C-alpha positions as CSV (number, residue, x, y, z in Angstrom):
1,M,-21.1,28.2,-4.9
2,S,-18.4,28.5,-2.2
3,K,-15.1,26.5,-2.4
4,Q,-16.3,24.5,0.7
5,Q,-19.5,23.6,-1.1
6,R,-17.6,22.6,-4.2
7,I,-15.2,20.4,-2.2
8,A,-18.1,18.8,-0.3
9,N,-19.9,18.1,-3.6
10,L,-16.9,16.5,-5.1
11,I,-16.2,14.3,-2.1
12,S,-19.8,13.3,-1.9
13,T,-19.6,11.8,-5.4
14,A,-16.1,10.3,-5.0
15,P,-15.9,6.5,-5.4
16,E,-15.4,4.6,-2.2
17,N,-11.9,3.4,-3.3
18,K,-10.7,7.0,-3.4
19,L,-11.9,8.1,0.0
20,D,-8.7,6.9,1.9
21,I,-6.6,9.0,-0.5
22,I,-8.8,12.1,-0.1
23,L,-8.8,11.7,3.7
24,S,-5.1,11.4,3.9
25,F,-4.6,14.5,1.7
26,V,-7.1,16.6,3.7
27,E,-5.5,15.5,7.0
28,F,-2.1,16.4,5.6
29,V,-3.2,19.8,4.5
30,M,-4.9,20.6,7.8
31,R,-1.9,19.7,9.9
32,E,0.1,22.6,11.2
33,N,3.3,20.6,11.3
34,K,5.0,21.5,8.0
35,D,7.7,18.9,8.5
36,M,5.4,16.0,8.3
37,D,6.7,13.2,6.1
38,N,5.2,13.4,2.6
39,M,5.4,9.6,2.3
40,L,2.2,9.4,4.4
41,L,0.2,10.8,1.5
42,S,1.0,7.8,-0.7
43,E,0.4,5.2,2.0
44,P,-3.3,4.5,1.3
45,S,-2.7,4.1,-2.5
46,L,0.4,2.0,-2.0
47,S,-1.1,-0.2,0.6
48,A,-3.3,-1.9,-2.0
49,D,-0.1,-3.1,-3.7
50,W,1.6,-4.0,-0.5
51,L,-1.1,-6.5,0.3
52,L,-0.8,-8.4,-3.0
53,E,0.6,-11.9,-3.0
54,E,2.9,-10.9,-5.9
55,E,4.5,-8.3,-3.7
56,N,5.1,-11.0,-1.0
57,D,6.7,-13.3,-3.5
58,A,8.9,-10.5,-4.9
59,W,10.3,-9.6,-1.4
60,K,10.4,-13.0,0.3
61,D,14.2,-13.5,-0.2
62,L,15.2,-10.1,1.2
């Protein structure tokens, strides 16, 4: 089995909640711009926390 086939098989069985992270990583790897900000990789996983009411309460006074 080729590496492409292995990757495709893994992605096809990935849970829906992991697809944003996988997509961000693949887009990052495929970009030619080596200076791209690495913080973009964590954005999908962090956005779930950013949207929580507890986060809003913690930052409301800043």
